[in-house]
C-alpha positions in Angstrom: 2.3 -11.0 19.6 5.4 -13.1 18.7 5.6 -11.8 15.6 5.3 -8.1 16.9 8.2 -8.7 19.7 10.4 -10.2 16.5 9.7 -7.5 14.3 10.5 -5.0 17.4 13.6 -6.9 17.9 14.6 -6.3 14.2 14.1 -3.0 14.2 16.0 -2.4 17.3 18.8 -4.3 15.5 18.8 -1.7 12.8 18.8 1.2 15.2 14.9 2.3 15.0 14.2 1.8 18.5 17.2 2.1 20.7 17.2 5.7 21.3 18.7 6.6 18.2 15.8 7.5 16.3 13.2 9.7 17.2 10.3 7.2 17.8 9.6 5.3 21.0 9.4 1.4 21.0 5.6 1.6 22.2 4.8 3.5 18.9 6.9 1.0 17.2 4.9 -2.0 18.6 1.5 0.1 17.8 2.2 0.2 14.1 4.0 -3.6 13.8 1.8 -5.6 11.3 0.6 -8.7 12.9 -1.1 -10.1 9.6 0.9 -12.1 7.0 3.7 -12.9 9.8 5.3 -15.7 7.5 5.7 -12.9 4.7 7.3 -10.3 7.0 9.7 -13.0 8.5 10.8 -13.6 4.7 11.2 -9.9 4.3 13.3 -9.5 7.6 15.5 -12.3 6.5 16.3 -10.6 3.2 17.0 -7.4 5.0 19.3 -9.5 7.5 21.3 -11.4 4.6 21.8 -8.0 2.5 22.4 -5.2 5.3 23.8 -2.9 2.5 20.2 -2.6 1.4 18.5 -1.5 5.1 19.2 2.0 4.2 18.0 1.9 0.4 14.9 0.2 0.6 11.9 -0.3 2.9 8.5 -2.6 3.0 5.6 -0.2 1.8 2.0 -0.9 2.7 -0.3 0.2 0.2 -3.2 0.8 2.9 -3.8 4.3 1.5 -3.7 4.0 -1.8 -6.1 1.2 -1.2 -8.3 3.1 0.8 -8.3 6.0 -2.1 -9.5 2.6 -4.2 -6.6 3.2 -6.9 -6.5 1.0 -9.8 -2.9 0.7 -10.5 -3.7 -1.1 -14.0 -5.0 2.7 -14.9 -3.3 5.0 -12.2 0.3 5.4 -11.3 2.0 7.5 -8.6 4.1 10.1 -9.2 6.0 12.0 -6.5 8.1 15.2 -6.5 9.8 17.1 -3.7 8.5 20.6 -2.7 9.2 22.6 0.4 10.6 19.5 2.3 7.6 17.4 1.7 6.9 14.6 -0.7 4.0 15.2 -2.8 2.5 12.1 -4.7 -0.6 12.3 -7.5 -1.8 9.6 -9.0 -2.0 10.1 -12.7 -3.3 8.4 -15.9 -0.9 5.3 -16.3 -0.6 6.2 -19.9 0.0 10.0 -19.4 3.1 9.3 -17.5 6.4 9.8 -19.5 8.4 6.6 -18.8 12.1 7.9 -18.4 11.7 8.6 -15.0 13.0 6.5 -11.8 10.4 4.1 -10.5 10.4 4.1 -6.9 7.6 1.4 -6.3 7.6 -1.9 -8.2 4.6 -4.3 -7.9 5.7 -8.2 -6.2 7.1 -9.6 -9.8 9.0 -6.0 -11.2 6.7 -6.3 -13.7 5.1 -2.8 -13.5 5.9 0.3 -12.1 3.7 1.5 -9.2 5.0 5.0 -8.4 7.3 7.0 -10.2 9.3 10.0 -9.4 9.0 13.4 -11.5 12.0 14.2 -13.6 13.5 17.5 -12.1 12.9 20.7 -14.2 
């Protein structure tokens, strides 16, 4: 629970639980990761060291993709903005044009997991 409180404090530092956001601290506490605490502490430290990155990047879970059993060796997420929504489809990796913006990289930046569709 100490890790959850520490992460909530970091989120407060970033303005996500101090009333400047629409969420409440209780909601944030309910979704704070409790596993891989050392990893999350290291990520928090990186964001503290590089505050200009706080509005550009976020740590993302692959829970939904894992639930869907997405094989990132075969598939890649491709997203587009449509009517105020972000729509993501998983397509065969070989069929995706590589001249698009990569949104999510794997841990060592050797493979893109999620692309943004090129505007028409």
